[in-house]
C-alpha angles and dihedrals in degrees: 000000000000130000133056116318117201124194104213123199121220110284093006116149125215138168125234117183092338097311117117111224128186127203120231126240097293132066113263142190115218124191117208101202096180109087090203095056115119111226132184128171107219090221089061094050120112120223116230092245090057094057098102106128135059095252091047089053091056091043091051093048091052089046090054090050088055093050092045094242091122130041121233095229091057098038110036096071091053091047091050090050091050090049089053089058092047091052092072092055100041098038089082092052098042121349092205098049099089097034088054090050091050090050092052092049094046090053091049093247092142098157090053089047091055091049090050092049092055088074089046090052090055092049092045090052091051092048092049092047091050091048091048094050093047091047092051092046090051092052112095124195115206 
């Protein structure tokens, strides 16, 4: 069985090609056979007010490509530019992390890109927490 297989919880909402779908009262497995389908689990969606870091900006832009709120021609160059900036930070952690993300996005594999970025979001949070704790420990009050 090829294609994307989603395990959907009871009542879970998800978007396929711009249409919002909701599962019934039982767990389900759904196979998306079309490789070009744009899929987003609503539970994985970021709210605009939560977009406050560089990785979240890329994640949100890809999310809006999936929902059809942004057009590829307008958005992909900006996403690629943002990925270039992320490369400097993530190269030390994993030199293939950002190139893999760019490849997924360039092929239109947006769902895979979001899944990949979830790990990047965790790492970004750890880096920001570490930077915040070292900044606060360096701050001296007279």
